[in-house]
C-alpha positions as CSV (number, residue, x, y, z in Angstrom):
1,M,126.5,113.0,73.6
2,G,126.5,111.0,76.5
3,S,122.5,110.8,76.3
4,K,121.5,107.2,77.4
5,Y,118.8,107.1,74.3
6,S,121.4,107.5,71.9
7,K,123.6,105.1,69.5
8,P,126.9,105.8,67.9
9,T,127.4,105.6,64.1
10,T,130.0,106.3,61.9
11,H,128.2,107.3,58.5
12,I,125.1,108.7,57.3
13,T,123.3,106.8,54.7
14,D,122.1,109.1,51.8
15,A,120.6,107.9,48.6
16,S,121.8,110.3,46.1
17,N,125.4,109.8,47.7
18,S,126.1,106.8,49.1
19,S,130.1,107.0,49.4
20,Y,129.3,110.0,52.1
21,R,131.1,109.4,55.2
22,V,131.5,111.2,58.4
23,P,135.1,111.1,59.9
24,F,134.6,110.3,63.2
25,E,132.0,109.0,65.2
26,S,128.7,110.9,65.5
27,F,125.3,110.2,67.4
28,R,122.0,109.5,65.9
29,V,119.2,111.0,67.9
30,P,115.8,109.1,67.4
31,F,113.0,111.6,66.0
32,L,109.9,110.7,68.2
33,D,112.4,111.8,71.1
34,L,113.2,115.1,69.6
35,E,109.4,115.3,69.2
36,E,108.9,115.1,72.7
37,V,111.1,117.5,73.8
38,T,109.3,120.1,71.5
39,N,105.8,119.0,72.2
40,N,105.8,117.7,68.4
41,F,107.7,120.9,67.1
42,D,105.2,123.4,68.8
43,D,105.1,127.2,68.4
44,K,106.2,127.9,71.8
45,F,109.5,125.9,71.3
46,F,110.2,127.9,68.1
47,I,113.5,130.4,68.5
48,A,114.1,131.5,65.0
49,E,113.6,130.9,61.4
50,G,117.3,130.4,59.6
51,G,118.4,130.3,56.1
52,F,118.3,126.6,56.0
53,G,115.4,126.0,58.1
54,S,113.8,126.5,62.0
55,V,115.0,126.5,65.2
56,Y,113.7,125.3,68.2
57,R,114.6,124.9,72.3
58,G,114.2,121.8,74.1
59,V,115.7,119.7,76.8
60,L,116.7,116.6,76.8
61,R,115.8,113.3,79.1
62,D,119.3,114.0,81.1
63,G,118.3,117.8,81.6
64,T,120.6,119.1,79.0
65,K,119.1,122.1,77.2
66,V,119.5,122.3,73.8
67,A,118.4,124.0,70.2
68,L,117.2,122.0,67.8
69,K,117.5,123.1,63.6
70,R,114.9,121.3,61.8
71,C,116.4,121.7,58.2
72,S,114.4,122.2,55.4
73,P,114.1,119.4,52.6
74,R,116.2,121.1,50.2
75,S,119.3,121.5,52.9
76,R,120.6,118.3,52.4
77,K,123.9,119.1,51.6
78,E,124.1,121.7,54.3
79,F,123.0,119.2,56.8
80,Q,125.9,116.7,55.8
81,T,128.4,119.5,55.8
82,E,127.5,121.0,59.6
83,I,127.8,117.4,60.6
84,E,131.2,116.6,59.3
85,I,132.6,120.1,60.1
86,L,131.4,119.8,63.7
87,S,132.6,116.1,63.8
88,F,136.2,116.6,63.1
89,C,136.2,120.4,64.4
90,S,135.7,120.9,68.5
91,H,137.0,124.2,70.5
92,P,135.3,126.5,73.6
93,H,134.5,129.0,70.9
94,L,132.8,126.8,68.3
95,V,129.2,125.7,69.4
96,S,128.5,121.8,70.1
97,L,126.9,119.5,68.0
98,I,125.4,117.0,70.2
99,G,123.5,115.0,68.0
100,Y,121.4,114.6,64.5
101,C,118.5,113.0,63.4
102,D,117.7,111.7,59.8
103,E,115.0,109.7,59.5
104,R,111.1,109.9,58.3
105,N,112.5,112.5,55.7
106,E,113.4,114.6,58.6
107,M,116.8,116.2,58.9
108,I,117.7,117.6,62.4
109,L,120.8,119.1,64.2
110,V,121.3,119.0,68.0
111,Y,123.5,121.8,69.3
112,D,124.0,123.2,73.1
113,Y,121.6,125.6,73.8
114,M,123.2,129.3,74.0
115,E,120.9,131.5,76.8
116,N,121.6,134.6,75.4
117,G,120.9,134.6,71.8
118,N,123.4,135.9,69.0
119,L,125.2,138.8,69.0
120,R,123.3,141.2,67.1
121,S,120.4,141.3,68.9
122,H,122.7,142.5,71.9
123,L,123.8,145.4,69.5
124,Y,120.7,147.1,67.9
125,G,117.2,146.1,66.7
126,S,116.2,144.9,70.1
127,D,115.4,146.3,73.7
128,L,118.4,144.5,75.4
129,P,121.0,146.5,77.9
130,S,123.8,147.5,75.7
131,M,127.1,146.1,76.8
132,S,130.2,147.5,78.2
133,W,133.0,148.0,75.5
134,E,135.1,145.1,77.8
135,Q,132.2,142.9,77.2
136,R,132.3,143.7,73.5
137,L,136.0,143.1,73.4
138,E,135.9,139.7,75.3
139,I,133.2,138.4,72.7
140,C,134.8,139.8,69.0
141,I,138.4,138.2,71.3
142,G,136.1,134.8,71.7
143,A,134.8,134.9,68.0
144,A,138.5,135.6,66.8
145,R,139.8,132.6,68.7
146,G,137.2,130.5,66.9
147,L,137.6,131.3,63.2
148,H,141.9,131.3,64.0
149,Y,141.0,127.6,64.8
150,L,139.0,127.0,62.0
151,H,141.7,128.4,59.5
152,N,144.3,126.1,61.2
153,S,142.2,123.9,60.7
154,R,141.6,124.6,56.7
155,V,137.8,125.1,57.0
156,I,136.6,128.8,55.7
157,H,133.5,129.6,57.5
158,R,132.1,131.3,54.8
159,D,129.0,133.1,56.6
160,V,131.0,134.6,59.4
161,K,127.9,137.8,60.3
162,S,126.8,138.9,64.2
163,T,123.7,136.3,63.9
164,N,126.1,133.5,63.6
165,I,128.1,134.4,66.6
166,L,125.7,133.1,70.0
167,L,126.4,133.9,73.5
168,D,126.3,131.4,76.0
169,E,124.9,131.8,79.7
170,N,128.4,133.7,80.7
171,F,128.0,135.6,77.3
172,V,131.0,133.7,75.8
173,A,131.1,133.5,71.8
174,K,130.2,130.8,70.2
175,I,130.5,130.5,66.2
176,T,127.7,128.5,64.6
177,D,126.3,127.9,61.0
178,F,128.7,125.8,58.9
179,G,126.3,124.7,56.7
180,I,128.0,126.0,53.7
181,S,131.6,125.9,54.8
182,E,134.5,125.0,52.9
183,T,137.5,123.0,53.7
184,M,140.4,123.8,52.0
185,P,141.8,120.1,50.7
186,E,145.5,121.0,50.1
187,L,147.9,122.8,52.4
188,D,149.6,124.8,49.7
189,Q,146.1,125.9,47.9
190,T,146.1,129.4,48.0
191,H,142.0,129.7,47.0
192,L,138.7,127.9,45.9
193,S,136.9,128.6,43.3
194,T,133.3,128.6,44.1
195,M,129.9,129.5,43.6
196,V,129.2,132.8,45.9
197,K,127.3,132.1,48.9
198,G,127.4,134.2,52.3
199,S,125.2,137.5,53.6
200,I,124.8,140.5,51.8
201,G,127.2,143.3,53.6
202,Y,129.9,140.6,54.5
203,I,131.2,139.2,51.5
204,A,134.7,139.9,50.6
205,P,135.0,141.9,47.4
206,E,137.0,139.2,45.2
207,Y,134.8,136.5,46.4
208,A,131.7,138.4,45.3
209,L,133.3,139.6,41.7
210,W,135.4,136.0,41.0
211,G,134.3,133.4,43.2
212,Q,137.6,133.1,44.7
213,L,137.2,131.9,48.4
214,T,140.2,132.4,51.1
215,K,140.6,132.6,54.6
216,K,141.0,136.2,54.4
217,S,137.1,136.0,52.8
218,D,136.5,135.4,56.5
219,V,138.6,137.9,57.8
220,Y,136.6,140.7,55.9
221,S,133.2,139.6,56.9
222,F,134.5,139.3,60.4
223,G,136.0,142.8,60.1
224,V,132.0,144.1,59.3
225,V,131.2,142.3,62.5
226,L,133.9,144.3,64.5
227,L,132.4,147.2,63.2
228,E,128.6,146.4,63.5
229,V,130.2,145.4,67.4
230,L,131.9,149.5,67.5
231,C,128.9,150.9,66.1
232,A,125.8,149.1,66.8
233,R,124.6,149.6,63.3
234,P,123.8,147.1,60.7
235,A,125.9,145.9,57.8
236,I,123.6,147.2,55.2
237,D,121.7,150.4,55.8
238,R,118.6,149.3,53.7
239,S,116.9,152.9,54.1
240,H,120.1,154.6,52.4
241,M,121.7,151.4,50.9
242,S,124.8,152.1,52.1
243,S,127.1,150.0,53.6
244,L,128.8,150.1,57.1
245,A,132.3,148.9,55.4
246,D,132.3,151.8,53.4
247,R,131.2,154.4,55.8
248,A,133.8,153.2,58.3
249,V,136.8,153.3,55.9
250,E,135.7,156.7,55.1
251,S,135.2,157.7,58.2
252,Q,138.8,156.3,59.3
253,K,140.3,158.3,56.7
254,M,138.8,161.3,57.9
255,G,140.1,160.6,61.6
256,Q,136.4,160.7,62.6
257,L,136.0,157.1,63.4
258,E,134.6,158.4,66.7
259,Q,131.6,160.1,65.3
260,I,129.6,156.4,64.4
261,V,130.9,154.8,67.5
262,D,127.6,153.7,69.2
263,P,126.8,156.9,71.8
264,N,126.6,154.3,74.6
265,L,130.0,153.6,74.3
266,A,131.5,156.9,73.6
267,A,132.8,158.4,76.6
268,R,133.6,154.6,78.2
269,I,136.4,153.9,75.7
270,N,140.3,154.3,76.0
271,P,141.3,156.3,72.9
272,E,144.1,153.8,72.4
273,S,141.8,150.9,72.7
274,L,139.4,152.4,69.8
275,R,142.3,153.7,67.8
276,M,143.6,149.6,68.1
277,F,140.2,148.5,67.3
278,G,139.3,150.5,64.8
279,E,142.5,150.4,62.8
280,T,142.6,146.6,63.4
281,A,138.8,146.5,61.5
282,V,139.4,148.7,58.6
283,K,142.2,146.6,57.8
284,C,140.0,143.7,58.0
285,I,137.7,145.1,55.3
286,A,140.9,146.1,52.8
287,S,139.6,145.9,49.4
288,S,142.6,143.3,48.4
289,S,142.6,140.3,50.4
290,E,146.3,140.7,50.6
291,N,146.3,143.9,52.5
292,R,144.0,142.4,55.2
293,P,145.8,140.2,58.5
294,S,145.5,136.7,59.1
295,M,143.1,135.8,62.2
296,G,146.2,135.4,64.4
297,D,147.2,138.6,63.9
298,V,143.5,140.1,63.9
299,L,143.1,137.9,67.6
300,W,146.7,139.4,68.7
301,K,145.7,143.5,68.1
302,L,141.9,142.6,70.0
303,E,143.6,141.2,72.9
304,Y,145.9,144.3,72.7
305,A,142.9,146.5,72.5
306,L,141.3,144.7,76.0
307,R,144.9,145.4,77.7
308,L,144.7,149.0,76.7
309,Q,141.0,149.3,78.0
310,E,141.7,147.2,80.9
311,S,144.7,149.7,81.5
312,I,142.4,152.8,81.9
313,I,140.1,151.2,84.6
314,Q,143.1,150.1,86.5
315,D,144.0,154.0,86.7
316,D,140.5,155.2,87.0
317,P,138.4,152.5,88.5
318,E,135.4,155.6,88.4
C-alpha cells in the first residue's frame, strides 16, 4: 500500500489452517497504528455495523483516508477470503484493500475510504438528495463492470446488494464485501454446491432451493439491485412481506412497469431507456438461471440504456 510503516508478507499464519496462503504479496498494518488513527476505535469514528464486524473511518500517517473493518472473532474464514480475493482481483470498480492486521486476536481489513457511502442510502431510507437517472445508470454500469471482471476471474461474489456497492467522492461505483465469495476451481465447472448464504430478497431461486451457486446467482442479485435503483424501494417490503422482484415481474407482464418507478424520475426518463433498463432487470431475475443474461450482456444493455437517455438530453437540453 506504499505506507511507510507497513511491511510486506506473503502469507497469513493461522493455527487452525497452517497451509492457508495468500497468492500474492499483501501488507500487514500494526494494530497500534490502527488504534492511533481511530483513537482506540472511538465511537465518533464508527461508520456502520456489517454482517462480519464494525466499520470505522480513519486517516493513515501518509494522509490516506481509510475505512477499517474490525471483524468479529467468528469471522476468521471471511477475513481470509476477503484478503485472498482482493489480493488477486484488482479493478477500478472493486474496492481496494490497502492492508490488514492480524495480531492481538484482532482481524482488521483496511480499505480506501468511500466518501459517498453505499448505493442504498442514496435511493431510500435517508435524507440524501435524489440522484438523476443518468447518474444511476453510470453507477449501475460501473457495478456491472466490476461483476463482469469478477466472473471473468471465476469469482462469484455471492452477496450482491445495494449496500455492497459503495460510491467514492465522484460517485464511481465500487463493489465491496467479499467475505463469502467463492472461486470456481475449474474452467468447465457449471456450479458449486454450497451452503446458502447471502441476503434475503437477493438470493436466486435455484441457490435458495438446492444450494447451486453459479455466476447467474450474482446476475439475479444484481437484477434486484437494478430494480432498487429504478424504483427506490427495498428488496423486501417487510410491512407486506412482498418482494420487489415479484412486483416488478408482475408490473412488466401487465405493461405497467412505469407505475412503480421512483416518482423523482418518472418525467425524466427517456421511455426507450426505461424499456431497455426494465427489460434487462426483469431478465436478470428470471426464475430459471438459463434464461438470465451473462454479466457481459447486462453491461452492454445498461450502456445502451445510457446512450438512449443521452440522446434525448442532446435533443432537448431542458
